C-alpha positions as CSV (number, residue, x, y, z in Angstrom):
1,D,15.6,-6.6,1.1
2,M,18.7,-4.9,2.7
3,K,17.7,-1.5,1.1
4,S,14.2,-1.7,2.9
5,I,15.7,-2.8,6.2
6,L,18.2,0.0,6.2
7,N,15.6,2.6,5.1
8,G,13.3,1.5,7.9
9,M,16.0,1.8,10.5
10,L,17.0,5.3,9.3
11,Y,13.5,6.4,9.0
12,L,12.9,5.3,12.6
13,A,16.0,7.3,13.7
14,V,14.5,10.4,12.0
15,E,11.2,9.9,13.6
16,R,12.9,9.6,17.0
17,G,15.0,12.7,16.5
18,I,18.4,10.7,16.6
19,I,19.2,12.1,13.1
20,K,17.7,14.8,11.1
21,H,17.8,13.3,7.6
22,N,17.7,9.9,6.0
23,P,20.8,9.7,3.9
24,I,19.5,6.8,1.9
25,N,17.2,9.3,0.0
26,D,20.3,10.9,-1.4
27,I,21.5,7.7,-3.1
28,N,20.7,7.4,-6.9
29,F,20.0,3.6,-7.0
30,G,19.4,3.9,-10.7
31,Q,23.2,4.0,-11.2
32,F,23.4,0.4,-10.1
33,S,22.9,-2.2,-12.8
34,Y,22.4,-5.3,-10.6
35,K,18.9,-6.6,-10.5
36,P,17.9,-9.4,-8.3
37,E,16.6,-12.5,-10.2
38,N,14.1,-13.5,-7.6
39,N,11.9,-10.4,-7.5
40,Q,8.6,-12.2,-7.2
41,I,5.8,-10.6,-5.1
42,F,3.8,-13.0,-2.9
43,P,0.7,-11.0,-2.0
44,Y,-1.7,-11.6,0.8
45,T,-4.3,-14.2,-0.2
46,P,-8.1,-13.3,0.0
47,A,-8.3,-15.5,3.0
48,E,-5.5,-13.7,4.9
49,R,-7.0,-10.4,3.9
50,E,-10.3,-11.3,5.4
51,L,-8.6,-12.5,8.6
52,I,-6.5,-9.4,9.0
53,I,-9.5,-7.1,8.3
54,G,-11.7,-8.9,10.7
55,Y,-9.0,-9.0,13.5
56,L,-8.0,-5.4,13.6
57,G,-9.7,-2.8,15.8
58,D,-10.9,0.7,15.2
59,D,-7.8,2.9,16.2
60,L,-6.2,5.1,13.6
61,Y,-3.5,2.6,12.5
62,S,-5.9,-0.3,12.3
63,L,-8.3,1.7,10.2
64,A,-5.4,2.7,8.0
65,I,-4.4,-0.9,7.4
66,K,-8.1,-1.7,6.8
67,L,-8.6,0.9,4.2
68,Y,-5.4,0.1,2.5
69,F,-6.8,-3.4,1.7
70,Y,-9.6,-1.7,-0.3
71,L,-7.3,0.6,-2.3
72,T,-4.6,0.2,-5.0
73,I,-2.6,3.0,-3.3
74,R,0.9,3.6,-2.2
75,I,1.5,4.0,1.5
76,G,2.8,7.6,1.0
77,E,-0.5,8.4,-1.0
78,L,-2.6,6.8,1.7
79,K,-1.0,9.0,4.3
80,A,-1.8,12.1,2.3
81,L,-5.6,11.6,1.8
82,R,-7.9,14.4,2.8
83,Y,-11.6,14.2,3.4
84,D,-12.1,16.9,0.7
85,D,-10.5,14.3,-1.8
86,I,-13.7,12.4,-1.7
87,R,-16.3,12.9,-4.3
88,G,-19.3,10.5,-4.0
89,N,-18.0,6.9,-4.5
90,F,-14.5,8.0,-5.6
91,I,-11.4,9.4,-3.8
92,H,-8.8,11.6,-5.6
93,V,-5.2,10.7,-5.2
94,C,-3.2,13.7,-5.9
95,R,-0.4,14.1,-3.3
96,F,1.8,12.0,-1.2
97,V,4.0,12.0,2.0
98,N,7.7,11.7,1.3
99,Y,10.4,9.9,3.3
100,Q,10.8,12.8,5.7
101,N,7.1,12.4,6.5
102,Q,6.2,15.6,4.8
103,I,3.3,16.4,2.5
104,E,4.1,17.0,-1.2
105,N,1.4,18.3,-3.5
106,D,2.6,16.0,-6.3
107,I,2.7,12.3,-6.9
108,K,5.7,10.0,-6.3
109,G,7.5,9.7,-9.7
110,H,6.0,13.1,-10.8
111,T,4.0,11.5,-13.5
112,S,0.4,12.5,-14.5
113,D,-0.6,8.8,-14.4
114,G,-0.2,8.8,-10.6
115,I,-3.0,11.4,-10.3
116,R,-6.2,9.3,-10.3
117,W,-9.5,8.7,-9.0
118,L,-10.1,5.4,-7.0
119,P,-13.4,3.9,-6.3
120,L,-14.6,3.5,-2.8
121,T,-16.6,0.5,-1.9
122,V,-19.4,0.4,0.6
123,E,-16.8,-1.1,3.2
124,A,-14.2,1.6,2.4
125,R,-16.8,4.4,3.0
126,N,-17.7,2.7,6.3
127,I,-14.1,2.9,7.4
128,I,-13.9,6.6,6.4
129,N,-16.9,7.3,8.4
130,L,-15.2,5.6,11.5
131,L,-12.2,7.7,10.8
132,R,-14.2,10.9,11.0
133,Q,-15.2,9.7,14.6
134,V,-11.7,8.7,15.6
135,N,-10.0,11.7,14.2
136,P,-12.7,14.4,14.0
137,D,-10.4,17.6,14.0
138,S,-8.2,16.8,11.1
139,D,-8.6,17.6,7.4
140,Y,-6.5,14.5,6.7
141,L,-7.6,10.9,7.2
142,F,-4.4,9.8,8.9
143,Y,-3.0,12.6,11.0
144,V,-1.7,12.4,14.6
145,D,-0.8,15.6,16.5
146,G,-0.6,17.5,13.3
147,K,1.6,15.1,11.4
148,P,0.9,12.1,9.1
149,I,1.1,8.7,10.6
150,T,4.5,6.9,10.2
151,T,5.2,4.2,7.9
152,V,7.3,2.4,10.4
153,T,4.5,2.2,12.9
154,F,2.1,1.3,10.2
155,N,4.2,-1.8,9.2
156,R,4.9,-2.5,12.9
157,R,1.1,-2.8,13.7
158,L,0.6,-4.9,10.5
159,K,3.4,-7.2,11.5
160,K,2.1,-7.5,14.9
161,C,-1.3,-8.5,13.6
162,C,0.1,-11.1,11.2
163,N,2.2,-12.7,14.0
164,E,-0.9,-13.0,16.3
165,L,-2.8,-14.5,13.4
166,G,0.1,-16.9,12.3
167,I,0.2,-15.1,8.8
168,E,3.4,-14.4,7.0
169,Y,4.1,-10.7,7.2
170,R,4.4,-8.7,4.0
171,S,5.0,-4.9,4.2
172,S,2.8,-2.1,3.1
173,H,4.3,-2.2,-0.4
174,K,3.2,-5.9,-0.8
175,L,-0.2,-5.0,0.6
176,R,-0.9,-2.7,-2.3
177,F,-0.3,-5.5,-4.8
178,S,-2.4,-7.9,-2.7
179,T,-5.4,-5.9,-3.6
180,A,-4.4,-5.6,-7.2
181,S,-3.9,-9.4,-7.4
182,I,-7.4,-10.1,-5.9
183,L,-8.9,-7.6,-8.5
184,Y,-6.9,-9.2,-11.3
185,Q,-7.9,-12.8,-10.4
186,N,-11.5,-11.6,-10.4
187,G,-11.6,-10.2,-13.8
188,V,-10.2,-6.7,-13.7
189,S,-7.9,-6.3,-16.7
190,A,-4.3,-5.3,-16.7
191,P,-4.9,-1.9,-18.4
192,E,-7.6,-1.2,-15.9
193,L,-5.2,-2.0,-13.1
194,Q,-2.6,0.2,-14.6
195,K,-4.9,3.1,-14.1
196,L,-5.8,2.0,-10.6
197,L,-2.1,1.5,-9.6
198,G,-1.1,4.8,-11.2
199,H,1.6,3.2,-13.3
200,S,3.0,5.0,-16.3
201,T,3.3,2.0,-18.5
202,L,1.4,-1.4,-18.9
203,A,4.7,-3.2,-18.8
204,M,5.1,-2.0,-15.1
205,T,1.8,-3.4,-14.2
206,E,2.3,-6.6,-15.9
207,H,5.7,-7.0,-14.1
208,Y,3.9,-7.1,-10.9
209,L,1.0,-9.3,-12.1
210,R,3.0,-12.0,-13.8
211,N,3.6,-14.1,-10.7
212,I,0.4,-13.5,-8.6
213,A,-1.2,-16.8,-9.5
214,S,-0.7,-19.2,-6.7
215,N,1.1,-22.6,-7.2
216,D,-2.0,-24.4,-6.2
217,K,-4.1,-22.7,-8.8
218,T,-1.4,-23.4,-11.4
219,Y,-1.3,-27.0,-10.4
220,E,-5.0,-27.4,-10.8
221,K,-5.0,-25.9,-14.3
222,V,-2.0,-28.0,-15.4
223,N,-3.5,-31.1,-13.8
224,A,-6.9,-30.5,-15.6
225,I,-5.3,-30.0,-19.0
226,L,-2.8,-32.7,-19.0
227,T,-4.8,-35.7,-17.6
């Protein structure tokens, strides 16, 4: 939407030193009552996810995108992950990187529900092991020159990959719910996903899950029932 486009432009200007502060962060969008009617989320499909993971290389940004496909995490939370957050097969989400690309020892929204432990699959742990080789001197998984990787560059890399594969691009925000939708379609319940996503209410989770079934699957079900 227009807010996301404007925010991306201003964030890039901050990154390049053109301006010192992104003024969009000072706007209280809650004061506006208008809500768009068409707010559906169209996640990456399992086939698209597999293509992207298989296509990307082993540089820092590619590994960030790959790991994101294995976690129900916000982009700011991903950028703030540390190696000492890992305990066995789980990783602790307990901080985030804000719009100024600075670490905050808190969770976006400042709710206790956002602080959570996420399971690490074998594939996710393999990606983290590669990260240790690519970026061995940092305590954080995704740091470059002493700073977190940037969301703008993350999305630019993801878009480039999608264009080369002929896949419709969806930003890092949509990628998070792509993982959630795949889990949901394979039997993970909405209350379980609420915990994985860090939502404070089940209604918030269900808002994002209500439109994830593809039209083709809906057609198959209706056709089978109404024949």
